C-alpha positions as CSV (number, residue, x, y, z in Angstrom):
1,M,164.7,95.2,62.6
2,A,162.2,97.7,63.8
3,G,158.5,96.9,62.5
4,F,155.9,94.5,62.4
5,T,155.7,91.7,59.7
6,I,152.5,91.6,57.6
7,I,151.8,88.2,59.4
8,E,151.8,89.6,62.8
9,M,149.8,92.5,61.9
10,M,147.1,90.1,60.4
11,V,147.2,88.0,63.6
12,T,146.8,91.2,65.7
13,V,143.7,92.4,63.4
14,V,142.2,89.0,63.6
15,I,142.2,88.6,67.4
16,I,140.9,92.3,67.8
17,S,138.1,91.3,65.4
18,I,137.2,88.1,67.4
19,L,137.1,90.4,70.9
20,A,134.9,92.6,69.1
21,T,132.4,90.3,67.8
22,V,132.1,88.7,71.2
23,A,131.9,92.2,73.0
24,L,128.9,93.5,70.7
25,P,126.4,91.2,71.7
26,M,127.3,91.2,75.4
27,A,126.9,95.1,75.1
28,E,123.5,95.0,73.5
29,V,122.3,92.5,76.0
30,A,123.5,95.1,78.8
31,V,121.9,98.0,77.3
32,R,118.6,95.8,77.0
33,R,119.2,94.7,80.6
34,N,119.2,98.4,81.7
35,K,116.2,99.2,79.7
36,E,114.4,96.5,81.2
37,Q,115.5,97.6,84.9
38,E,114.1,101.1,84.0
39,L,110.6,99.4,82.8
40,R,110.4,97.5,86.2
41,Q,111.1,100.5,88.2
42,A,108.8,102.6,86.2
43,L,106.0,100.1,86.3
44,R,106.6,99.8,90.4
45,Q,106.3,103.5,90.8
46,I,103.3,104.1,88.8
47,R,101.4,101.0,90.4
48,E,102.5,102.1,94.0
49,A,101.0,105.4,93.0
50,L,97.7,104.0,91.8
51,D,97.3,101.8,95.0
52,D,98.2,104.9,97.3
53,Y,95.4,106.8,95.4
54,R,93.0,104.1,95.8
55,E,94.1,103.7,99.5
56,A,93.4,107.5,100.1
57,V,90.1,107.2,98.6
58,D,89.4,104.2,101.0
59,E,90.4,106.3,103.7
60,G,88.5,109.2,102.8
61,R,90.8,111.4,102.0
62,I,90.0,111.9,98.6
63,E,86.2,112.3,97.6
64,K,84.8,109.4,95.9
65,V,82.2,109.9,93.1
66,A,79.2,107.3,93.5
67,G,79.7,104.5,91.1
68,A,83.5,105.2,90.5
69,S,86.1,102.7,91.4
70,G,88.5,105.0,93.3
71,Y,91.3,105.0,91.0
72,P,92.4,108.2,89.4
73,P,90.9,109.3,85.8
74,H,94.1,110.0,84.3
75,L,97.9,109.3,85.1
76,Q,98.6,112.9,85.3
77,T,96.2,113.3,88.2
78,L,98.8,111.6,90.4
79,V,101.4,114.2,89.5
80,S,99.0,117.3,89.6
81,G,97.4,116.2,92.8
82,V,93.9,116.1,94.5
83,A,92.6,117.9,97.2
84,D,92.8,116.3,100.8
85,A,89.2,116.1,101.9
86,S,90.3,115.4,105.5
87,S,92.3,118.6,105.6
88,P,90.6,121.8,106.8
89,E,93.0,123.9,104.5
90,R,92.2,121.5,101.5
91,A,96.1,120.7,100.9
92,R,96.9,118.7,97.9
93,L,97.7,115.1,97.8
94,F,100.7,114.2,95.3
95,F,101.6,110.7,94.5
96,L,104.2,110.9,92.0
97,R,106.6,113.6,91.1
98,R,106.4,112.9,87.4
99,V,105.1,110.0,85.2
100,P,108.0,108.0,84.2
101,R,108.3,107.2,80.4
102,D,108.5,103.9,79.3
103,P,111.9,103.2,78.2
104,F,110.8,100.7,75.2
105,A,108.4,103.6,73.6
106,D,109.1,106.2,71.1
107,Q,110.7,108.9,72.8
108,S,108.4,111.4,71.3
109,G,105.3,112.7,72.9
110,T,104.5,112.8,76.5
111,P,105.4,110.3,79.0
112,E,101.9,109.6,79.9
113,S,101.3,108.6,76.0
114,T,103.9,106.1,76.3
115,W,101.9,103.7,78.6
116,G,98.8,101.4,77.6
117,L,96.1,102.3,80.2
118,R,93.9,99.6,81.8
119,S,90.6,100.5,83.2
120,Y,89.0,98.8,86.4
121,E,86.3,97.4,84.2
122,S,88.6,95.8,81.9
123,T,90.4,92.3,81.9
124,A,94.2,91.8,82.3
125,E,94.1,89.6,79.3
126,N,92.5,92.2,77.2
127,P,93.1,95.7,78.9
128,K,91.2,98.7,77.5
129,P,91.1,102.5,78.8
130,G,88.1,103.6,80.4
131,R,86.9,106.2,83.0
132,D,89.7,105.5,85.2
133,V,93.4,104.1,85.4
134,Y,93.6,100.8,87.1
135,D,97.2,99.7,85.9
136,V,99.5,100.4,83.3
137,Y,101.2,98.2,80.8
138,S,104.2,98.8,78.1
139,L,103.1,99.2,74.5
140,S,106.2,97.3,73.2
141,D,105.9,94.4,71.3
142,Q,109.4,93.2,72.2
143,I,109.8,90.3,74.2
144,G,112.1,90.6,77.5
145,L,115.2,88.7,78.2
146,N,113.0,86.4,80.3
147,G,111.0,85.3,77.3
148,I,107.8,87.2,78.4
149,P,106.5,89.9,76.4
150,Y,106.9,93.5,77.8
151,R,103.2,94.1,77.6
152,E,102.6,91.4,80.2
153,W,105.1,92.7,83.0
């Protein structure tokens, strides 16, 4: 006899179905874990650039306006650069090559628009944009695999 019986084929289909139902949630978790890693890296890049900008202001390499916090007015300032006050040629200081996009945000619009902005004058519990960019946060309402909402990362 050359061929399979209907029972053998049904058993094979059931086994493949069971394997698929186990593999699908694992694949979804892997995709989400990768997005979370991208979010961590993006937040780290932007926050380090904000801290470097503030450090350059404190060192006198960027002119500080009276009454200003010393943080950049926009995220794009980190990419477009600012004049180095300590350089005779007024070379530009750059802090980011590009603003990373929030991986959990809608993919339309500019990368800057995917982030929530917190000014120096607002609190961490109630972040609001203002005259400067002190911190960024995800605008996503989703909760991470660790149980913490992405907005609070």
